[in-house]
C-alpha positions as CSV (number, residue, x, y, z in Angstrom):
1,M,-62.2,-51.4,20.0
2,T,-62.9,-50.9,16.4
3,A,-62.6,-47.7,14.4
4,R,-66.3,-47.3,14.5
5,E,-66.5,-47.3,18.2
6,T,-63.7,-44.7,18.8
7,R,-64.5,-42.1,16.1
8,P,-67.3,-39.6,16.6
9,A,-69.8,-39.2,13.9
10,V,-69.1,-36.5,11.4
11,P,-71.8,-33.8,11.8
12,T,-73.9,-32.8,8.9
13,T,-73.8,-29.3,7.5
14,A,-77.1,-28.4,9.2
15,E,-75.8,-29.5,12.6
16,V,-72.6,-27.5,12.2
17,H,-74.6,-24.3,11.3
18,A,-77.1,-25.0,14.1
19,D,-74.3,-25.1,16.6
20,G,-72.5,-22.1,15.3
21,P,-72.5,-18.6,16.8
22,A,-75.9,-16.9,17.0
23,D,-74.7,-13.8,15.1
24,R,-73.3,-15.9,12.1
25,A,-74.1,-14.0,8.9
26,Q,-76.6,-15.8,6.8
27,G,-77.8,-14.9,3.3
28,N,-76.0,-13.2,0.5
29,G,-76.0,-9.6,1.8
30,Q,-72.2,-9.7,2.4
31,A,-71.5,-10.8,-1.2
32,I,-73.8,-8.2,-2.6
33,A,-72.2,-5.5,-0.4
34,V,-68.7,-6.3,-1.8
35,A,-70.0,-6.3,-5.4
36,L,-71.7,-2.9,-4.9
37,A,-68.6,-1.5,-3.1
38,T,-66.4,-2.6,-6.0
39,G,-68.7,-0.8,-8.5
40,F,-68.8,2.3,-6.4
41,A,-65.0,2.4,-6.0
42,S,-64.5,2.0,-9.7
43,F,-66.9,4.9,-10.4
44,I,-65.0,7.0,-7.9
45,L,-61.7,6.2,-9.7
46,G,-63.3,7.3,-12.9
47,L,-64.7,10.5,-11.4
48,M,-61.4,11.4,-9.9
49,T,-59.8,10.9,-13.3
50,I,-62.3,13.3,-14.9
51,L,-61.9,15.9,-12.1
52,A,-58.1,15.7,-12.4
53,E,-58.3,16.3,-16.1
54,A,-60.8,19.2,-15.8
55,S,-59.0,21.1,-13.0
56,A,-55.3,21.7,-12.4
57,S,-56.0,22.4,-8.7
58,V,-57.7,19.0,-8.3
59,R,-54.8,17.4,-10.1
60,G,-52.4,19.0,-7.7
61,D,-54.4,18.0,-4.7
62,L,-54.5,14.4,-5.9
63,Q,-50.7,14.2,-6.3
64,L,-49.8,12.5,-3.0
65,D,-46.4,11.2,-4.3
66,D,-44.4,13.2,-6.9
67,A,-43.0,10.0,-8.5
68,V,-46.5,8.6,-9.1
69,G,-48.4,11.8,-9.8
70,P,-52.2,12.3,-9.4
71,L,-52.7,8.6,-9.8
72,S,-51.6,8.2,-6.2
73,G,-54.5,10.3,-5.0
74,K,-57.0,8.7,-7.4
75,A,-56.1,5.2,-6.2
76,T,-56.1,6.3,-2.6
77,W,-59.6,7.8,-2.8
78,A,-61.0,4.8,-4.7
79,T,-59.6,2.5,-2.0
80,V,-61.1,4.7,0.7
81,A,-64.4,4.7,-1.1
82,F,-64.3,0.9,-1.4
83,A,-63.5,0.4,2.3
84,V,-66.1,2.8,3.6
85,S,-68.9,1.7,1.3
86,W,-68.1,-2.0,1.9
87,A,-68.2,-1.5,5.7
88,A,-71.5,0.4,5.5
89,L,-73.2,-1.9,3.1
90,A,-71.9,-5.0,4.9
91,A,-73.4,-3.7,8.1
92,A,-76.7,-2.8,6.4
93,L,-77.1,-6.0,4.5
94,R,-75.7,-8.4,7.2
95,G,-77.9,-11.5,7.4
96,R,-80.2,-10.5,4.6
97,E,-81.1,-12.7,1.6
98,L,-81.5,-10.5,-1.4
99,R,-82.2,-11.1,-5.1
100,W,-79.0,-10.9,-7.1
101,R,-80.3,-9.2,-10.3
102,I,-80.7,-5.6,-9.3
103,P,-77.6,-5.2,-7.1
104,L,-75.4,-6.9,-9.7
105,V,-76.8,-4.8,-12.5
106,A,-76.1,-1.7,-10.4
107,A,-72.6,-2.9,-9.7
108,G,-72.1,-3.6,-13.4
109,V,-73.3,-0.2,-14.4
110,L,-71.0,1.5,-11.8
111,L,-68.1,-0.6,-13.1
112,L,-68.8,0.2,-16.7
113,A,-69.2,4.0,-15.8
114,G,-65.9,3.8,-13.9
115,F,-64.2,2.1,-16.8
116,L,-65.5,4.6,-19.4
117,L,-64.5,7.6,-17.3
118,T,-60.9,6.3,-17.2
119,F,-60.8,5.7,-21.0
120,P,-58.4,8.2,-22.5
121,P,-60.7,9.5,-25.3
122,I,-63.4,10.3,-22.7
123,F,-61.3,11.9,-20.0
124,Q,-59.1,13.8,-22.4
125,S,-62.2,15.4,-24.0
126,V,-63.0,17.0,-20.7
127,G,-59.7,18.8,-20.2
């Protein structure tokens, strides 16, 4: 027997996808979901920073660990916001093919807003 006779043919990409699970996610919805969730989490981090500067009670509530201070609560809430929004958006956008422009601009605006809200001259002007 020769090598050609014993080796099975390598399937093409189309054949692999055609034989895959029926619920396989297609499209770019999952990628857009993570981009938007990242922007949202960044905005939540900035918002928590502003709220902690503006209110001593919020600052105290955000202090989950005395060694870390209110940053522990800010990071925790931003992480929760990311996980929840990612799960919801991933479920809503599963299998969808969307245009990239609007979601990426929205994610960029949220990221920029989150960054600006954590910039010391901005959050210190609130307190």
